[in-house]
C-alpha positions in Angstrom: 0.0 0.0 0.0 1.1 3.6 -0.5 2.8 5.3 2.4 1.0 8.1 4.2 1.9 11.5 2.7 3.0 10.0 -0.6 1.7 11.5 -3.9 0.2 8.8 -6.2 -1.7 8.6 -9.4 -5.1 7.0 -9.1 -8.1 6.1 -11.2 -11.7 6.8 -10.2 -13.6 3.5 -10.2 -17.0 4.6 -8.9 -18.9 7.2 -6.8 -20.8 6.0 -3.7 -23.6 8.5 -3.2 -24.6 7.1 0.2 -21.2 8.0 1.7 -20.5 10.8 -0.7 -17.1 9.3 -1.5 -15.2 8.4 -4.6 -13.7 4.9 -4.7 -10.2 5.0 -6.2 -7.7 2.3 -7.4 -4.1 2.5 -8.4 -3.5 2.4 -12.2 -3.3 -1.2 -13.4 -5.3 -2.5 -10.4 -8.5 -4.5 -11.1 -11.7 -2.5 -10.7 -14.8 -4.2 -9.2 -17.8 -3.8 -11.4 -21.5 -4.4 -10.5 -23.3 -3.9 -13.8 -22.9 -2.7 -17.3 -23.1 1.0 -16.2 -19.8 0.5 -14.4 -17.9 -1.1 -17.3 -15.8 1.1 -19.6 -13.2 0.3 -22.3 -9.7 0.6 -21.1 -10.4 -0.3 -17.4 -8.7 -3.3 -15.8 -11.1 -5.9 -14.3 -10.8 -9.3 -12.7 -12.3 -12.1 -14.9 -13.0 -15.6 -13.7 -12.6 -18.2 -16.5 -15.6 -20.5 -16.7 -14.9 -22.4 -19.9 -13.3 -22.3 -23.3 -14.1 -22.9 -26.9 -11.9 -23.0 -30.1 -11.9 -19.1 -30.2 -10.7 -18.4 -26.6 -11.8 -18.3 -23.0 -15.4 -17.8 -21.7 -15.4 -15.8 -18.4 -17.4 -13.8 -15.9 -16.7 -10.3 -14.6 -18.8 -10.3 -11.4 -22.1 -11.5 -13.0 -21.3 -10.2 -16.5 -20.4 -12.8 -19.2 -17.2 -11.9 -21.1 -14.8 -13.4 -23.6 -11.1 -13.4 -24.0 -10.0 -14.1 -27.6 -7.3 -16.7 -28.1 -4.8 -14.0 -29.4 -5.4 -12.0 -26.2 -4.7 -14.6 -23.6 -0.9 -14.5 -23.6 1.9 -12.7 -25.4 2.8 -16.0 -26.9 0.5 -18.4 -28.7 -1.6 -20.7 -26.5 -2.8 -24.1 -27.8 -4.4 -25.6 -24.7 -7.0 -23.5 -23.0 -8.1 -26.0 -20.4 -5.5 -25.0 -17.9 -7.1 -21.5 -17.5 -10.5 -22.7 -16.4 -11.2 -21.7 -12.8 -8.4 -19.1 -12.8 -8.9 -15.4 -12.1 -7.1 -13.1 -14.6 -6.6 -9.4 -14.6 -7.7 -8.2 -18.0 -8.2 -4.9 -19.9 -11.7 -4.2 -21.3 -11.3 -3.8 -25.1 -15.0 -3.8 -26.0 -18.1 -3.2 -23.8 -21.4 -3.1 -25.7 -24.4 -3.3 -23.3 -27.0 -3.6 -26.0 -25.4 -6.6 -27.6 -24.2 -7.9 -24.2 -20.8 -8.0 -25.7 -17.8 -7.8 -23.2 -14.4 -8.5 -24.8 -11.3 -8.7 -22.6 -7.5 -8.8 -23.1 -5.1 -10.4 -20.7 -2.3 -9.8 -23.2 -2.7 -6.0 -22.8 -2.0 -6.3 -19.0 1.0 -8.6 -19.6 2.4 -6.2 -22.2 2.0 -3.3 -19.8 3.8 -5.2 -17.1 6.6 -6.2 -19.5 7.0 -2.5 -20.6 7.3 -1.4 -17.0 9.9 -4.2 -16.3 11.8 -3.2 -19.5 11.9 0.5 -18.4 13.1 -0.5 -14.9 15.8 -2.8 -16.3 17.0 -0.2 -18.9 17.2 2.4 -16.1 19.5 0.1 -14.1 21.9 -0.7 -16.9 25.3 1.1 -17.2 28.3 0.7 -19.4 30.9 -1.6 -17.8 28.4 -3.6 -15.8 28.7 -7.4 -15.7 25.4 -9.1 -16.1 24.1 -12.7 -16.3 21.7 -13.3 -19.2 20.1 -16.0 -21.4 21.1 -16.6 -25.0 17.8 -16.1 -26.9 18.9 -16.5 -30.5 22.0 -17.1 -32.6 22.6 -15.2 -35.9 25.5 -15.3 -38.3 26.6 -11.9 -37.0 26.3 -12.6 -33.2 24.2 -13.7 -30.3 21.2 -12.0 -28.7 21.2 -12.2 -24.9 18.2 -11.3 -22.7 19.3 -9.4 -19.7 15.9 -9.5 -17.9 12.7 -7.6 -18.2 12.4 -8.3 -21.9 15.7 -6.3 -22.6 18.0 -7.9 -25.2 21.6 -7.0 -26.0 23.8 -8.2 -28.9 27.1 -9.8 -28.5 28.8 -9.3 -31.9 30.6 -12.3 -33.2 33.9 -10.4 -32.8 33.2 -9.9 -29.1 32.5 -13.6 -28.3 36.1 -14.6 -28.0 39.7 -13.5 -28.5 40.1 -16.2 -31.1 38.4 -16.4 -34.4 34.8 -17.6 -34.3 33.2 -18.8 -37.6 29.6 -18.9 -36.2 28.2 -18.1 -32.7 26.8 -21.6 -32.6 30.3 -22.9 -32.3 30.7 -21.5 -28.8 27.1 -20.9 -27.6 23.7 -22.6 -27.6 20.2 -21.1 -27.3 18.9 -21.2 -23.7 22.4 -21.1 -22.2 23.1 -18.8 -19.3 26.1 -16.6 -19.8 28.0 -13.7 -18.2 28.3 -10.6 -20.4 29.7 -7.1 -20.0 27.8 -4.1 -21.2 30.0 -2.5 -23.9 27.8 0.3 -25.2 24.3 1.7 -24.8 23.0 3.8 -27.7 21.0 6.6 -26.0 18.7 7.2 -29.0 17.9 3.7 -30.3 18.5 2.2 -26.8 20.3 -0.7 -28.5 22.7 -2.5 -26.2 26.1 -3.9 -27.3 27.6 -6.6 -25.1 30.9 -8.4 -24.9 32.0 -11.8 -23.6 35.5 -11.4 -24.8 36.4 -8.8 -22.2 35.6 -11.2 -19.4 38.2 -13.7 -20.7 42.0 -13.5 -20.2 43.5 -11.3 -22.8 46.1 -13.3 -24.7 48.0 -10.1 -25.5 48.7 -9.6 -21.8 
């Protein structure tokens, strides 16, 4: 919870006329809704998954029936929907049509928002010269992409893999491998990150 005296951004979820008070939530928190009049596109709600079909997940937001399309469940593709039945998921309302009783939700939007926040937090903590542990995500002819956490990737150019000649990154690395890297350069405009593994190895010229 916020500390007393702290300044925070909040979102108004409803007005309670009996108490004369506005009910507030922190941005990104799920809002409780009672009926269609309290549902609006863009708000975050908690949905309980009640079933599934080939198109996605059937769910309930309080007593309102909703639907999460397959493409909006995760950031990656999902083939088996059965594991989600019974779960409560925070979702963004992408469509709310009271006349058609159409309530469409996106869990992916919440996950992408969280990933963007984690990415900004990770980028803010990175500095040239830092030594980090990461995971090799992909190997290309020109080098290896290493994830440093929070969805932030950096490139180890093939010339920075070793002091010796490397014909292909796959000769010294494999995807999924955890490696130590040193941050060589951060482009302030493109925010591209150059990494080196060579500088963590004994320099043969010494």
